[in-house]
N, C-alpha and C positions, 0 to 999 in steps of 0.2 A: 490367050494365055499357052503358056507351055504344060504338059501333061503326059501322065503314063495312060495310055489307052491300051484296052484290050479289045482287039479288033477279032479275034477267034477265040474260044475256049480252047482249053491245053496249051496255049502258046502265052511265052513271056510278053508281058506288054511293051508296046514301043513307045519310045520317047517324041511326042509330036505335038502340033496345035491343036487345040479343042476349042470350041466355042465358050463363050464367058459368061458364067451364071448369072443370072438376073433375079434379086429378090423380091419376092411378093409378100402379101401380109403372112406376119409370123416368121418370116424367114429372116435369115442372114447371110451375107456373102463374107466368109473367114478369110482374111489371107495366112495361107498356111506356112508355119515355120517348121513342123517336123510332123511326118507321118510313119506308123510303123508297119512293118511288112510281116504280119502274123499269120499263123496256120489258117486262121478262117478268111486272110484275105486270098491265100493262094487257093483256097476251095471254092471259093466263091466265084473267083477269074475261071478255074477249071470248068465250072458249070456242074461239079460234082457233090457239091454240098448242100444241104436239104433248105438251104435259104436262098441258093442260087436264083439268078432271073432266067427269062426265059430265051434271051438273046445278048450277043455280045454288041461292042459299041459303047464302051463305056469308061469312065475312069475308075479304077479299083481303090479300096483303101476306105476301112469302115471305121476308123477315127483319126483324130490329129490335136496338134496345137496349133494356134495361131491367134489372130487378132480380129476381134469381130468390128459390124461397123461403126461402134461406139468408141473403138481405140481399147477395148478391154481384152485383156489376153485370157484364150480360154482354153478350154479341154472340149471336143466335140465329138458326137457319138452318131454314127450312122447318117451320114450327109446325104443329101436329096438325088437320087438318080436322075440322070447319070455322071452326077458331079460327085465322085469321092472324093477321099483326102489326098490322092495322091497327084496333086496339082497345084500350081502358083495359086488358086483360089479355090474354094468348095461353096456348096449351099447348102446351111443348116437349118433346121426349123429352131426356131427360138429357144425350145424347151428341151432341144436337145445339146446343151451347152451347161459347163460349169465353171466356176473362176478357177484360175491356177496361182496358188499363192505365190507371194514375192520370193519366197526361199527356193523357189525350183527353176532351173533353168527350163526352157521349153524342151530340148532333148531328152533331158531327165525327166520329166514330167510325161511328156509322150511314153517314154520307156516303162517307167512305172506303172502309168495307167494302162499300158496295154497288155505288161505282162502280171499285173498284181490285179486286176479289177475281176477276173473268173474267181480267184482263190475268194477275194473280200465278199463279193456276194454269193458264192456257195455256203461261205460259214456264217456270215451273218443271216442270210433269208433263207437257204434251204436246209443245212445240218443245224442251225441255230446252235453253234457252239458256247458250251459255259465255261466259265473260268476253272482252270483247273485240269479241264479232260486233257486226253493224247490225241493228237493228230497223226498219221501217217501218211506221207506223201508219196505217190507213187508217180515216178517220172521226173524225180525231185532235181534232174543234171540239167534241165531244159528250163528257160527262160521263166516261162509260168510258173512250173514247179520250183524254184528257187525264191522267188516271191511268195510263193503259198506256204514256205516255210517261215518266213518274216512276217506276212500276215496273220499266220496262226500265232505265233506267239505275241505279235502285238495285241491280238483280241482276247489273249487269254489263256492259251493253251500252258500246260505245266511241262508239258515233253512232246516234241517233234521228231518225228522218226524220217529221215529220207531214204528212199529207195528208189535205185537206178542202174543202169548197165555201165556206167562209165565211172570207174572205181578214181581216175584222175578227178573229175569234177567231185565225185562224191566228198574226197579228201579236203575241198576247199570250202563246203557247206558249212555253214554253222546249223549244226543239228545234234541233239541228245545221242541219239543213235543213227548209224549210217550201214546200211545194206547194201551189197552189190548183188545183182541179179545173177550168178552165176550158179554152177554147179553146187550143191550144198547150202544155198541160201533158203531152201525151204524150213529147215531146221531154225535157222535165226529166225525167220519171220513168223514159225509156228511160238517160238518163247515170247517175241513181242505181242502177240495176242494172247497169250496165256498170262501176259501180266495186266493185259489189259489195253486195248485200242477203241477209243470212241468216233474218231471219223477218220475215213479213208477218202482221200481227194486223189483220185485216179483221172490223171492226163492221158493216158496211153492206149487202156482196154488191151483186147487182145490176149494173147499168150501169157504177158506179164501179170493183166489181170487175173488171169485162170491160176495161174500160180498163187497168187495173193489171196484171193477167194477161197483155194483148197486149204490155206494154212489157217484162216480165219473159221473154217467151218467145220474141219475133219474130225472126226469123231467127238462133237459135241451132242447134246439133247439133255443137259442135265434136268431132273426132275423138279430142282428148285427153280428153273428158268435161266436161261442163257443172258448175260447184259446185253444192252442194245448196242447195234453197229452200224450206225450212219455212212453207208458208202456212196459217195457221190462221183458220178461218172461226167469228165470234163473235157474229154478229147478221144480220138480213136486212130493216131498215130500208129499203133503196133496192129491194128486191126479192127474192123468194124464190129465182128461178130462173136461170140465166144459161146461154148457148151455150158450150160447151167443147170444142175441136177434141181428139182425139185426139193429135196431132203436138205440142202443148204438152209434153205428159206423157212422149212417147217422146223428144224432142229435146233436154229440158232435165233441170235436177237437180231438177223441182218435185215437192214431196210435198204432196197436200192433205190436210188433216185440220181434226176440228171439234174443239172444245172447251166443253163445258156439260153438262146433266143427260145422263146415259147414256155418254157419251164418257168421263168421269170418275167415278170411284165417290164417292158422297156423303161418305164419310168422308174422301176426300181434299180436298173442297172444305170440309169444316169444319177441318181441318188446315191449308189454304191460308189459311183465315180466320183463326186464331189467328197463324199467321207474318206475315201482312200487318199485322194490328193490335199484335203485340209490335214491328213495326221502326218503325211508324207516328211515334211520337214523336222518336225520333233522327233519322228520315230526312227529316222536316217535310211527309210527305204533305199534299197539299191538294187537296180535291175542293169545288168550290162547288155550294152549295145556297140553296133559300128554307125556310125552316120557315113552315109553318102549322098553325093549331088544326085537330085532328081534323074538328071540325064542319064545317071549310071541305074538306072531301073532294072534292066536285063542284067548286069552283073548281080545286084542283090537277089535278083529273082532264082540264078541258076546258082547262087553261090554257097556256102557252107551251111547246111540246113541246123547246125548245132549254135549259129550266130543270130541274133536279134537285129534286124538292120532296122534303120530308121531312114529315111528319105527327107532331104531338106533341100525345096526348090530354090 
């Protein structure tokens, strides 16, 4: 079969022949319709992600949409190595698939699930968002950030705040408050935390996270107690590390947590994917994407980092 193949870490995969997967007990060969090129896929293929394998020589791709052996259209997660989702066929454990509703095209389902699963699980499992709470999304102009605004609203947030660097993209987002991270943004951030923020979803970390955390924690320490703030770390595109003062935690209701592979059980990720896709048709979730044929994997790999690419075999 044809597939994208990572022959060495740090280099774009090549489009070439790869051996056919064969299903064993509790497994299925899925004929792939669409596979997303997400940041985690690039991280794993670079060898730098904390869940990367020890060697190259594999097909990348952690999820996708396709047809299983029984003819059902499914969204699947974490195919069995070395058969990732960026191939004509992939090998998937039977418990790692959920049905795709009839109202979603395969490409839209792949885009929504890939972009929206992180925030859906973070809000429903980690932060445990309550109806009427306020959610701030840091990195809102990315594909995952844009879906986070939608999922937060669907799950009951009464106010959503979009924070990002790209002012043009911010203007196109459906959010109650939009804050561009430029000079003067710190006072705008502080004003929102003064009004009350319950959950932060952070897709970027690095210097932007420092600014948000300072705005949330500076000059706090009320003797009556400060309100709870659940800060969920989801990605590190702006930097892997930040300085963090101890009194930020002692003087506020700040709770730092992560959401991802390891902090959430895999079965919860799969269940969350099923919930997200089941809700998508009625909710009208929309995740932007650009489709390219699988043979153009190198073009997608080296393409615009602001675009979410789907590879179609």
